[in-house]
ROMARDO-602680 format. One record per residue (C-alpha): x, y, z; residue in three letters. Coordinates in steps of 0.02 Angstrom, whole numbers, plus 50000, padded with zeros to 5 digits. Each point is the difference from the previous one (the first is absolute). Layout:
// ROMARDO-602680
<rec><c1>X</c1><c2>Y</c2><c3>Z</c3><aa>ALA</aa></rec>
...
This chain:
// ROMARDO-602680
<rec><c1>50143</c1><c2>51471</c2><c3>53347</c3><aa>MET</aa></rec>
<rec><c1>50021</c1><c2>50103</c2><c3>50163</c3><aa>ALA</aa></rec>
<rec><c1>50176</c1><c2>49989</c2><c3>49980</c3><aa>SER</aa></rec>
<rec><c1>50017</c1><c2>50105</c2><c3>49834</c3><aa>ILE</aa></rec>
<rec><c1>50067</c1><c2>50165</c2><c3>50052</c3><aa>SER</aa></rec>
<rec><c1>49922</c1><c2>50160</c2><c3>49928</c3><aa>GLU</aa></rec>
<rec><c1>50139</c1><c2>50016</c2><c3>49887</c3><aa>ARG</aa></rec>
<rec><c1>49968</c1><c2>49832</c2><c3>49934</c3><aa>GLU</aa></rec>
<rec><c1>49820</c1><c2>50027</c2><c3>49968</c3><aa>HIS</aa></rec>
<rec><c1>50042</c1><c2>50152</c2><c3>49894</c3><aa>GLY</aa></rec>
<rec><c1>50122</c1><c2>49900</c2><c3>49890</c3><aa>GLU</aa></rec>
<rec><c1>49873</c1><c2>49870</c2><c3>49975</c3><aa>ILE</aa></rec>
<rec><c1>49868</c1><c2>50128</c2><c3>49961</c3><aa>GLU</aa></rec>
<rec><c1>50106</c1><c2>50089</c2><c3>49875</c3><aa>ALA</aa></rec>
<rec><c1>50060</c1><c2>49832</c2><c3>49923</c3><aa>ALA</aa></rec>
<rec><c1>49821</c1><c2>49954</c2><c3>49971</c3><aa>ASN</aa></rec>
<rec><c1>49939</c1><c2>50174</c2><c3>49938</c3><aa>ALA</aa></rec>
<rec><c1>50134</c1><c2>50006</c2><c3>49872</c3><aa>SER</aa></rec>
<rec><c1>49962</c1><c2>49848</c2><c3>49921</c3><aa>GLY</aa></rec>
<rec><c1>50191</c1><c2>49958</c2><c3>49975</c3><aa>ASP</aa></rec>
<rec><c1>50087</c1><c2>49848</c2><c3>50040</c3><aa>THR</aa></rec>
<rec><c1>50058</c1><c2>50010</c2><c3>50182</c3><aa>PRO</aa></rec>
<rec><c1>50175</c1><c2>49970</c2><c3>50055</c3><aa>VAL</aa></rec>
<rec><c1>50028</c1><c2>49937</c2><c3>50176</c3><aa>VAL</aa></rec>
<rec><c1>50171</c1><c2>50061</c2><c3>50064</c3><aa>LEU</aa></rec>
<rec><c1>50052</c1><c2>49890</c2><c3>50162</c3><aa>ILE</aa></rec>
<rec><c1>50147</c1><c2>50058</c2><c3>50088</c3><aa>HIS</aa></rec>
<rec><c1>50120</c1><c2>49894</c2><c3>50098</c3><aa>GLY</aa></rec>
<rec><c1>50091</c1><c2>49997</c2><c3>50181</c3><aa>LEU</aa></rec>
<rec><c1>50082</c1><c2>50165</c2><c3>50053</c3><aa>TRP</aa></rec>
<rec><c1>49887</c1><c2>50104</c2><c3>49865</c3><aa>LEU</aa></rec>
<rec><c1>49832</c1><c2>50089</c2><c3>50020</c3><aa>LEU</aa></rec>
<rec><c1>49874</c1><c2>50023</c2><c3>49849</c3><aa>PRO</aa></rec>
<rec><c1>50065</c1><c2>50163</c2><c3>49971</c3><aa>SER</aa></rec>
<rec><c1>50149</c1><c2>49923</c2><c3>49933</c3><aa>SER</aa></rec>
<rec><c1>49911</c1><c2>49990</c2><c3>49834</c3><aa>TRP</aa></rec>
<rec><c1>49963</c1><c2>50180</c2><c3>49973</c3><aa>ALA</aa></rec>
<rec><c1>50097</c1><c2>50000</c2><c3>49829</c3><aa>ASN</aa></rec>
<rec><c1>49925</c1><c2>49848</c2><c3>49945</c3><aa>TRP</aa></rec>
<rec><c1>49818</c1><c2>50060</c2><c3>50041</c3><aa>ILE</aa></rec>
<rec><c1>50042</c1><c2>50151</c2><c3>49876</c3><aa>ASP</aa></rec>
<rec><c1>50085</c1><c2>49870</c2><c3>49871</c3><aa>PHE</aa></rec>
<rec><c1>49846</c1><c2>49908</c2><c3>49998</c3><aa>PHE</aa></rec>
<rec><c1>49866</c1><c2>50112</c2><c3>49995</c3><aa>LYS</aa></rec>
<rec><c1>50089</c1><c2>50085</c2><c3>49845</c3><aa>GLN</aa></rec>
<rec><c1>50004</c1><c2>49833</c2><c3>49916</c3><aa>ALA</aa></rec>
<rec><c1>49802</c1><c2>49967</c2><c3>50025</c3><aa>GLY</aa></rec>
<rec><c1>49991</c1><c2>49905</c2><c3>50148</c3><aa>TYR</aa></rec>
<rec><c1>49913</c1><c2>50029</c2><c3>50166</c3><aa>ALA</aa></rec>
<rec><c1>50146</c1><c2>49966</c2><c3>50138</c3><aa>PRO</aa></rec>
<rec><c1>49949</c1><c2>49958</c2><c3>50182</c3><aa>LEU</aa></rec>
<rec><c1>50137</c1><c2>49971</c2><c3>50148</c3><aa>THR</aa></rec>
<rec><c1>49916</c1><c2>49898</c2><c3>50128</c3><aa>PRO</aa></rec>
<rec><c1>50067</c1><c2>50015</c2><c3>50173</c3><aa>ASP</aa></rec>
<rec><c1>50068</c1><c2>49864</c2><c3>50115</c3><aa>TRP</aa></rec>
<rec><c1>49859</c1><c2>50006</c2><c3>50129</c3><aa>PRO</aa></rec>
<rec><c1>50028</c1><c2>50134</c2><c3>50118</c3><aa>GLY</aa></rec>
<rec><c1>50135</c1><c2>50082</c2><c3>49911</c3><aa>ASP</aa></rec>
<rec><c1>50039</c1><c2>50176</c2><c3>50056</c3><aa>PRO</aa></rec>
<rec><c1>49959</c1><c2>50136</c2><c3>49868</c3><aa>ALA</aa></rec>
<rec><c1>50170</c1><c2>50087</c2><c3>49998</c3><aa>THR</aa></rec>
<rec><c1>50180</c1><c2>49943</c2><c3>50028</c3><aa>VAL</aa></rec>
<rec><c1>50007</c1><c2>50129</c2><c3>50141</c3><aa>ASP</aa></rec>
<rec><c1>49843</c1><c2>49912</c2><c3>50084</c3><aa>GLU</aa></rec>
<rec><c1>50091</c1><c2>49829</c2><c3>49959</c3><aa>ALA</aa></rec>
<rec><c1>50154</c1><c2>50045</c2><c3>50093</c3><aa>ARG</aa></rec>
<rec><c1>49925</c1><c2>50077</c2><c3>50142</c3><aa>ALA</aa></rec>
<rec><c1>49896</c1><c2>49834</c2><c3>50040</c3><aa>ASN</aa></rec>
<rec><c1>50104</c1><c2>49859</c2><c3>49927</c3><aa>PRO</aa></rec>
<rec><c1>49916</c1><c2>49867</c2><c3>50097</c3><aa>ASP</aa></rec>
<rec><c1>49830</c1><c2>50015</c2><c3>49891</c3><aa>VAL</aa></rec>
<rec><c1>50103</c1><c2>49892</c2><c3>49880</c3><aa>PHE</aa></rec>
<rec><c1>50031</c1><c2>49861</c2><c3>50114</c3><aa>ALA</aa></rec>
<rec><c1>49904</c1><c2>49840</c2><c3>49983</c3><aa>LYS</aa></rec>
<rec><c1>49917</c1><c2>50031</c2><c3>49826</c3><aa>LYS</aa></rec>
<rec><c1>50004</c1><c2>49828</c2><c3>49905</c3><aa>THR</aa></rec>
<rec><c1>50003</c1><c2>49970</c2><c3>49826</c3><aa>LEU</aa></rec>
<rec><c1>49824</c1><c2>49915</c2><c3>49999</c3><aa>LYS</aa></rec>
<rec><c1>49936</c1><c2>50165</c2><c3>50083</c3><aa>GLN</aa></rec>
<rec><c1>50082</c1><c2>50113</c2><c3>49857</c3><aa>VAL</aa></rec>
<rec><c1>49936</c1><c2>49878</c2><c3>49869</c3><aa>ALA</aa></rec>
<rec><c1>49826</c1><c2>49996</c2><c3>50077</c3><aa>ASP</aa></rec>
<rec><c1>49988</c1><c2>50184</c2><c3>49993</c3><aa>HIS</aa></rec>
<rec><c1>50062</c1><c2>50025</c2><c3>49826</c3><aa>THR</aa></rec>
<rec><c1>49868</c1><c2>49875</c2><c3>49953</c3><aa>THR</aa></rec>
<rec><c1>49872</c1><c2>50102</c2><c3>50076</c3><aa>ASP</aa></rec>
<rec><c1>50049</c1><c2>50138</c2><c3>49887</c3><aa>ILE</aa></rec>
<rec><c1>49997</c1><c2>49901</c2><c3>49851</c3><aa>ILE</aa></rec>
<rec><c1>49834</c1><c2>49938</c2><c3>50030</c3><aa>ASN</aa></rec>
<rec><c1>49939</c1><c2>50177</c2><c3>50009</c3><aa>ALA</aa></rec>
<rec><c1>50066</c1><c2>50037</c2><c3>49820</c3><aa>LEU</aa></rec>
<rec><c1>49878</c1><c2>49983</c2><c3>49852</c3><aa>ASP</aa></rec>
<rec><c1>50144</c1><c2>49942</c2><c3>49886</c3><aa>LYS</aa></rec>
<rec><c1>50126</c1><c2>49859</c2><c3>50044</c3><aa>LYS</aa></rec>
<rec><c1>50149</c1><c2>50082</c2><c3>50028</c3><aa>PRO</aa></rec>
<rec><c1>50192</c1><c2>50006</c2><c3>49947</c3><aa>VAL</aa></rec>
<rec><c1>50098</c1><c2>49954</c2><c3>50164</c3><aa>VAL</aa></rec>
<rec><c1>50196</c1><c2>50052</c2><c3>50031</c3><aa>MET</aa></rec>
<rec><c1>50097</c1><c2>49995</c2><c3>50151</c3><aa>GLY</aa></rec>
<rec><c1>50175</c1><c2>50034</c2><c3>50055</c3><aa>HIS</aa></rec>
<rec><c1>50093</c1><c2>49874</c2><c3>50137</c3><aa>SER</aa></rec>
<rec><c1>49881</c1><c2>49924</c2><c3>50103</c3><aa>THR</aa></rec>
<rec><c1>49869</c1><c2>50101</c2><c3>49902</c3><aa>GLY</aa></rec>
<rec><c1>50073</c1><c2>49900</c2><c3>49850</c3><aa>GLY</aa></rec>
<rec><c1>49947</c1><c2>49820</c2><c3>50113</c3><aa>LEU</aa></rec>
<rec><c1>49830</c1><c2>50088</c2><c3>50034</c3><aa>LEU</aa></rec>
<rec><c1>49976</c1><c2>50019</c2><c3>49812</c3><aa>ALA</aa></rec>
<rec><c1>50033</c1><c2>49828</c2><c3>49961</c3><aa>GLN</aa></rec>
<rec><c1>49887</c1><c2>49930</c2><c3>50147</c3><aa>MET</aa></rec>
<rec><c1>49851</c1><c2>50111</c2><c3>49914</c3><aa>LEU</aa></rec>
<rec><c1>50050</c1><c2>49936</c2><c3>49843</c3><aa>ALA</aa></rec>
<rec><c1>49993</c1><c2>49830</c2><c3>50058</c3><aa>GLY</aa></rec>
<rec><c1>49837</c1><c2>50023</c2><c3>50070</c3><aa>ASP</aa></rec>
<rec><c1>49941</c1><c2>50062</c2><c3>49825</c3><aa>GLY</aa></rec>
<rec><c1>49966</c1><c2>50177</c2><c3>50056</c3><aa>ARG</aa></rec>
<rec><c1>50130</c1><c2>50079</c2><c3>49863</c3><aa>SER</aa></rec>
<rec><c1>49980</c1><c2>50047</c2><c3>49832</c3><aa>ALA</aa></rec>
<rec><c1>50169</c1><c2>49998</c2><c3>49982</c3><aa>ALA</aa></rec>
<rec><c1>50139</c1><c2>50006</c2><c3>50128</c3><aa>THR</aa></rec>
<rec><c1>50181</c1><c2>50095</c2><c3>50017</c3><aa>VAL</aa></rec>
<rec><c1>50100</c1><c2>49931</c2><c3>50145</c3><aa>ALA</aa></rec>
<rec><c1>50153</c1><c2>50105</c2><c3>50015</c3><aa>ILE</aa></rec>
<rec><c1>50143</c1><c2>49944</c2><c3>50108</c3><aa>ASP</aa></rec>
<rec><c1>49883</c1><c2>49883</c2><c3>50093</c3><aa>PRO</aa></rec>
<rec><c1>50002</c1><c2>49920</c2><c3>50175</c3><aa>GLY</aa></rec>
<rec><c1>50036</c1><c2>49818</c2><c3>50027</c3><aa>VAL</aa></rec>
<rec><c1>49852</c1><c2>49869</c2><c3>49991</c3><aa>PHE</aa></rec>
<rec><c1>49986</c1><c2>49820</c2><c3>50055</c3><aa>ARG</aa></rec>
<rec><c1>50092</c1><c2>49889</c2><c3>49855</c3><aa>GLY</aa></rec>
<rec><c1>50123</c1><c2>50147</c2><c3>49959</c3><aa>VAL</aa></rec>
<rec><c1>50147</c1><c2>49924</c2><c3>50081</c3><aa>LEU</aa></rec>
<rec><c1>50172</c1><c2>50129</c2><c3>49985</c3><aa>PRO</aa></rec>
<rec><c1>50062</c1><c2>50107</c2><c3>50141</c3><aa>LEU</aa></rec>
<rec><c1>50147</c1><c2>50075</c2><c3>49923</c3><aa>PRO</aa></rec>
<rec><c1>50126</c1><c2>50070</c2><c3>50118</c3><aa>ALA</aa></rec>
<rec><c1>49954</c1><c2>50180</c2><c3>49972</c3><aa>SER</aa></rec>
<rec><c1>49836</c1><c2>49964</c2><c3>50063</c3><aa>VAL</aa></rec>
<rec><c1>50060</c1><c2>49914</c2><c3>50157</c3><aa>LEU</aa></rec>
<rec><c1>50101</c1><c2>50149</c2><c3>50031</c3><aa>LYS</aa></rec>
<rec><c1>49875</c1><c2>50118</c2><c3>49970</c3><aa>GLY</aa></rec>
<rec><c1>49848</c1><c2>49920</c2><c3>50083</c3><aa>VAL</aa></rec>
<rec><c1>50083</c1><c2>49845</c2><c3>50087</c3><aa>GLY</aa></rec>
<rec><c1>50033</c1><c2>50094</c2><c3>50173</c3><aa>PRO</aa></rec>
<rec><c1>49799</c1><c2>50016</c2><c3>50006</c3><aa>PHE</aa></rec>
<rec><c1>49964</c1><c2>49835</c2><c3>49951</c3><aa>LEU</aa></rec>
<rec><c1>50097</c1><c2>49924</c2><c3>50139</c3><aa>ILE</aa></rec>
<rec><c1>49928</c1><c2>50120</c2><c3>50139</c3><aa>ASN</aa></rec>
<rec><c1>49851</c1><c2>49899</c2><c3>50084</c3><aa>PRO</aa></rec>
<rec><c1>49935</c1><c2>50179</c2><c3>50055</c3><aa>LEU</aa></rec>
<rec><c1>49982</c1><c2>50045</c2><c3>49805</c3><aa>THR</aa></rec>
<rec><c1>49818</c1><c2>49952</c2><c3>49990</c3><aa>ARG</aa></rec>
<rec><c1>49935</c1><c2>50108</c2><c3>50110</c3><aa>GLY</aa></rec>
<rec><c1>50087</c1><c2>50154</c2><c3>49953</c3><aa>ARG</aa></rec>
<rec><c1>50003</c1><c2>50146</c2><c3>49894</c3><aa>ALA</aa></rec>
<rec><c1>50183</c1><c2>50005</c2><c3>49913</c3><aa>LEU</aa></rec>
<rec><c1>50096</c1><c2>50154</c2><c3>49940</c3><aa>THR</aa></rec>
<rec><c1>50141</c1><c2>50005</c2><c3>49892</c3><aa>LEU</aa></rec>
<rec><c1>50148</c1><c2>50095</c2><c3>50044</c3><aa>THR</aa></rec>
<rec><c1>50069</c1><c2>50098</c2><c3>49841</c3><aa>PHE</aa></rec>
<rec><c1>50143</c1><c2>49891</c2><c3>49998</c3><aa>GLU</aa></rec>
<rec><c1>49876</c1><c2>49861</c2><c3>49985</c3><aa>GLN</aa></rec>
<rec><c1>49885</c1><c2>50092</c2><c3>49865</c3><aa>PHE</aa></rec>
<rec><c1>50163</c1><c2>50054</c2><c3>49892</c3><aa>ASN</aa></rec>
<rec><c1>50050</c1><c2>49796</c2><c3>49992</c3><aa>TYR</aa></rec>
<rec><c1>49823</c1><c2>49937</c2><c3>49980</c3><aa>GLY</aa></rec>
<rec><c1>49941</c1><c2>50119</c2><c3>49887</c3><aa>TRP</aa></rec>
<rec><c1>50096</c1><c2>50137</c2><c3>49926</c3><aa>THR</aa></rec>
<rec><c1>50157</c1><c2>49901</c2><c3>49980</c3><aa>ASN</aa></rec>
<rec><c1>49995</c1><c2>50027</c2><c3>49802</c3><aa>ALA</aa></rec>
<rec><c1>49987</c1><c2>50187</c2><c3>50011</c3><aa>LEU</aa></rec>
<rec><c1>50152</c1><c2>50104</c2><c3>49960</c3><aa>ASP</aa></rec>
<rec><c1>49953</c1><c2>50159</c2><c3>50086</c3><aa>ASP</aa></rec>
<rec><c1>50006</c1><c2>49969</c2><c3>50204</c3><aa>GLY</aa></rec>
<rec><c1>49905</c1><c2>50161</c2><c3>50010</c3><aa>ASN</aa></rec>
<rec><c1>49840</c1><c2>49920</c2><c3>49904</c3><aa>GLU</aa></rec>
<rec><c1>50021</c1><c2>49847</c2><c3>50123</c3><aa>ALA</aa></rec>
<rec><c1>49983</c1><c2>50121</c2><c3>50146</c3><aa>LYS</aa></rec>
<rec><c1>49860</c1><c2>50094</c2><c3>49906</c3><aa>GLU</aa></rec>
<rec><c1>49897</c1><c2>49840</c2><c3>49973</c3><aa>LEU</aa></rec>
<rec><c1>50033</c1><c2>49943</c2><c3>50188</c3><aa>TYR</aa></rec>
<rec><c1>49933</c1><c2>50161</c2><c3>50061</c3><aa>ASP</aa></rec>
<rec><c1>49857</c1><c2>50012</c2><c3>49885</c3><aa>THR</aa></rec>
<rec><c1>49932</c1><c2>49818</c2><c3>50011</c3><aa>PHE</aa></rec>
<rec><c1>50057</c1><c2>49891</c2><c3>50126</c3><aa>HIS</aa></rec>
<rec><c1>49890</c1><c2>49952</c2><c3>50136</c3><aa>VAL</aa></rec>
<rec><c1>49989</c1><c2>49848</c2><c3>50117</c3><aa>ALA</aa></rec>
<rec><c1>49933</c1><c2>49829</c2><c3>49945</c3><aa>CYS</aa></rec>
<rec><c1>49897</c1><c2>49859</c2><c3>50075</c3><aa>SER</aa></rec>
<rec><c1>50130</c1><c2>49862</c2><c3>50075</c3><aa>GLY</aa></rec>
<rec><c1>49889</c1><c2>49861</c2><c3>49976</c3><aa>ILE</aa></rec>
<rec><c1>49962</c1><c2>50031</c2><c3>49812</c3><aa>ALA</aa></rec>
<rec><c1>50194</c1><c2>49987</c2><c3>49970</c3><aa>LEU</aa></rec>
<rec><c1>50008</c1><c2>49847</c2><c3>50099</c3><aa>VAL</aa></rec>
<rec><c1>49865</c1><c2>49929</c2><c3>49920</c3><aa>GLN</aa></rec>
<rec><c1>50083</c1><c2>50013</c2><c3>49825</c3><aa>MET</aa></rec>
<rec><c1>50170</c1><c2>49956</c2><c3>50081</c3><aa>GLY</aa></rec>
<rec><c1>49929</c1><c2>49824</c2><c3>50074</c3><aa>ASN</aa></rec>
<rec><c1>49880</c1><c2>49973</c2><c3>49849</c3><aa>ALA</aa></rec>
<rec><c1>50088</c1><c2>49830</c2><c3>49963</c3><aa>ASN</aa></rec>
<rec><c1>50015</c1><c2>49945</c2><c3>50189</c3><aa>LEU</aa></rec>
<rec><c1>49828</c1><c2>50030</c2><c3>50035</c3><aa>ASN</aa></rec>
<rec><c1>49868</c1><c2>49898</c2><c3>49907</c3><aa>PRO</aa></rec>
<rec><c1>49855</c1><c2>50117</c2><c3>50056</c3><aa>TRP</aa></rec>
<rec><c1>50095</c1><c2>50148</c2><c3>49951</c3><aa>THR</aa></rec>
<rec><c1>49902</c1><c2>50142</c2><c3>49928</c3><aa>GLU</aa></rec>
<rec><c1>50134</c1><c2>50034</c2><c3>49882</c3><aa>ALA</aa></rec>
<rec><c1>49937</c1><c2>49901</c2><c3>49856</c3><aa>LYS</aa></rec>
<rec><c1>49940</c1><c2>50009</c2><c3>49828</c3><aa>VAL</aa></rec>
<rec><c1>49878</c1><c2>49906</c2><c3>49885</c3><aa>ASP</aa></rec>
<rec><c1>50119</c1><c2>49995</c2><c3>49847</c3><aa>THR</aa></rec>
<rec><c1>49895</c1><c2>49874</c2><c3>49911</c3><aa>LYS</aa></rec>
<rec><c1>49815</c1><c2>50081</c2><c3>49984</c3><aa>ASN</aa></rec>
<rec><c1>49967</c1><c2>50026</c2><c3>49814</c3><aa>PRO</aa></rec>
<rec><c1>49899</c1><c2>50154</c2><c3>50058</c3><aa>GLU</aa></rec>
<rec><c1>50162</c1><c2>50087</c2><c3>50070</c3><aa>ARG</aa></rec>
<rec><c1>50021</c1><c2>50096</c2><c3>49834</c3><aa>GLY</aa></rec>
<rec><c1>50160</c1><c2>50079</c2><c3>49911</c3><aa>PRO</aa></rec>
<rec><c1>50155</c1><c2>50028</c2><c3>50128</c3><aa>LEU</aa></rec>
<rec><c1>50163</c1><c2>50092</c2><c3>49976</c3><aa>LEU</aa></rec>
<rec><c1>50132</c1><c2>49997</c2><c3>50144</c3><aa>ILE</aa></rec>
<rec><c1>50126</c1><c2>50148</c2><c3>49994</c3><aa>ILE</aa></rec>
<rec><c1>50159</c1><c2>49999</c2><c3>50101</c3><aa>ASP</aa></rec>
<rec><c1>50133</c1><c2>50110</c2><c3>50039</c3><aa>GLY</aa></rec>
<rec><c1>50171</c1><c2>49929</c2><c3>49937</c3><aa>GLU</aa></rec>
<rec><c1>50097</c1><c2>50053</c2><c3>50151</c3><aa>LYS</aa></rec>
<rec><c1>49858</c1><c2>49970</c2><c3>50127</c3><aa>ASP</aa></rec>
<rec><c1>50072</c1><c2>49940</c2><c3>50168</c3><aa>HIS</aa></rec>
<rec><c1>49824</c1><c2>49984</c2><c3>50076</c3><aa>THR</aa></rec>
<rec><c1>49908</c1><c2>49897</c2><c3>49876</c3><aa>VAL</aa></rec>
<rec><c1>50150</c1><c2>49940</c2><c3>49891</c3><aa>PRO</aa></rec>
<rec><c1>49986</c1><c2>49912</c2><c3>49822</c3><aa>TRP</aa></rec>
<rec><c1>50000</c1><c2>49844</c2><c3>50074</c3><aa>ALA</aa></rec>
<rec><c1>49844</c1><c2>50014</c2><c3>50088</c3><aa>ILE</aa></rec>
<rec><c1>49904</c1><c2>50093</c2><c3>49865</c3><aa>ALA</aa></rec>
<rec><c1>50063</c1><c2>49868</c2><c3>49871</c3><aa>ASN</aa></rec>
<rec><c1>49938</c1><c2>49855</c2><c3>50112</c3><aa>ALA</aa></rec>
<rec><c1>49832</c1><c2>50077</c2><c3>50013</c3><aa>ALA</aa></rec>
<rec><c1>49989</c1><c2>50025</c2><c3>49816</c3><aa>TYR</aa></rec>
<rec><c1>50047</c1><c2>49809</c2><c3>49979</c3><aa>LYS</aa></rec>
<rec><c1>49846</c1><c2>49959</c2><c3>50112</c3><aa>ARG</aa></rec>
<rec><c1>49875</c1><c2>50121</c2><c3>49899</c3><aa>GLN</aa></rec>
<rec><c1>50061</c1><c2>49957</c2><c3>49819</c3><aa>ARG</aa></rec>
<rec><c1>49891</c1><c2>49827</c2><c3>50030</c3><aa>HIS</aa></rec>
<rec><c1>49857</c1><c2>50106</c2><c3>50005</c3><aa>ASN</aa></rec>
<rec><c1>49888</c1><c2>49995</c2><c3>49822</c3><aa>PRO</aa></rec>
<rec><c1>50009</c1><c2>50188</c2><c3>50009</c3><aa>ALA</aa></rec>
<rec><c1>50130</c1><c2>50111</c2><c3>49933</c3><aa>VAL</aa></rec>
<rec><c1>50149</c1><c2>50002</c2><c3>50123</c3><aa>THR</aa></rec>
<rec><c1>50149</c1><c2>50113</c2><c3>49975</c3><aa>GLU</aa></rec>
<rec><c1>50150</c1><c2>50076</c2><c3>50086</c3><aa>ILE</aa></rec>
<rec><c1>50129</c1><c2>50145</c2><c3>49977</c3><aa>VAL</aa></rec>
<rec><c1>50164</c1><c2>50047</c2><c3>50067</c3><aa>LYS</aa></rec>
<rec><c1>50020</c1><c2>50189</c2><c3>50024</c3><aa>ILE</aa></rec>
<rec><c1>50191</c1><c2>50030</c2><c3>49977</c3><aa>PRO</aa></rec>
<rec><c1>50098</c1><c2>50089</c2><c3>50151</c3><aa>ASN</aa></rec>
<rec><c1>49843</c1><c2>50027</c2><c3>50119</c3><aa>ARG</aa></rec>
<rec><c1>49965</c1><c2>49957</c2><c3>50166</c3><aa>GLY</aa></rec>
<rec><c1>49859</c1><c2>49981</c2><c3>50121</c3><aa>HIS</aa></rec>
<rec><c1>49953</c1><c2>50184</c2><c3>49994</c3><aa>SER</aa></rec>
<rec><c1>49959</c1><c2>49990</c2><c3>49806</c3><aa>LEU</aa></rec>
<rec><c1>49821</c1><c2>50049</c2><c3>50024</c3><aa>THR</aa></rec>
<rec><c1>50049</c1><c2>50175</c2><c3>50104</c3><aa>ILE</aa></rec>
<rec><c1>50164</c1><c2>50041</c2><c3>49940</c3><aa>ASP</aa></rec>
<rec><c1>50043</c1><c2>50112</c2><c3>49856</c3><aa>HIS</aa></rec>
<rec><c1>49984</c1><c2>49857</c2><c3>49872</c3><aa>GLY</aa></rec>
<rec><c1>49816</c1><c2>49963</c2><c3>50046</c3><aa>TRP</aa></rec>
<rec><c1>49923</c1><c2>50036</c2><c3>49844</c3><aa>ARG</aa></rec>
<rec><c1>50091</c1><c2>49872</c2><c3>49897</c3><aa>GLU</aa></rec>
<rec><c1>49931</c1><c2>49860</c2><c3>50130</c3><aa>VAL</aa></rec>
<rec><c1>49815</c1><c2>50081</c2><c3>49972</c3><aa>ALA</aa></rec>
<rec><c1>50026</c1><c2>49998</c2><c3>49813</c3><aa>GLN</aa></rec>
<rec><c1>50059</c1><c2>49820</c2><c3>50011</c3><aa>THR</aa></rec>
<rec><c1>49834</c1><c2>49942</c2><c3>50090</c3><aa>ALA</aa></rec>
<rec><c1>49890</c1><c2>50109</c2><c3>49896</c3><aa>LEU</aa></rec>
<rec><c1>50055</c1><c2>49943</c2><c3>49836</c3><aa>ASP</aa></rec>
<rec><c1>49978</c1><c2>49819</c2><c3>50055</c3><aa>PHE</aa></rec>
<rec><c1>49824</c1><c2>50038</c2><c3>50063</c3><aa>VAL</aa></rec>
<rec><c1>49962</c1><c2>50084</c2><c3>49827</c3><aa>LYS</aa></rec>
<rec><c1>50056</c1><c2>49845</c2><c3>49908</c3><aa>ARG</aa></rec>
<rec><c1>49937</c1><c2>49869</c2><c3>50111</c3><aa>ALA</aa></rec>
<rec><c1>49832</c1><c2>50051</c2><c3>50093</c3><aa>ALA</aa></rec>
């Protein structure tokens, strides 16, 4: 467990000392664990013990991340899943696992391994067997996927790319710029390629055991106007997951885009997740 940071050790110790059910919050590409700050307070107040694992090697702050974008390169999905598994194994109680975007894919991977008491996957990334790649996805990340150099790179979005893929549903252009300035960092190119090529590579790490009876209850949440993970992708994941014997549900949040966990409407999404966990876990 040498890879667990001092910050993460503190969260593990606090969760175990509290006796409360842990909630593991997994961030996706282009964000850091600090993007969950509002959710941490929300779930603490609801009587849970939140944890926000790093992707291994995550810088502590957005400023550090922007000064050293190359630290994000070459982080694979399996490396992040293994790291998060180490954290879950250090907990006294089986946690609820929630993730956004690629974090939503990772949450499903962990649930498929039987690691989660209940799972919420928000705008979840693609896994093998989820076939649709709508036009908005190809416009948003397609240029990265067709570039053979992407695998080895850290990728940074321009504000225009971020606005198209993340904040297109926001009426306030000032909020879109504020979210970009506050939260956006580079991401792992190979993790993006692993999802983009999931149905082409039989050995992909972007795969989920949807049939494991130990998966537990699962909710998929998707923003109606999400360009990065449109409804067609989320619904295709749901159709694969619903064959599991455990409870499987999907919710579409009206008029919301990919920024739904960090923008002004985050609380509605967090409440939807909490209501499901209270009911299903």
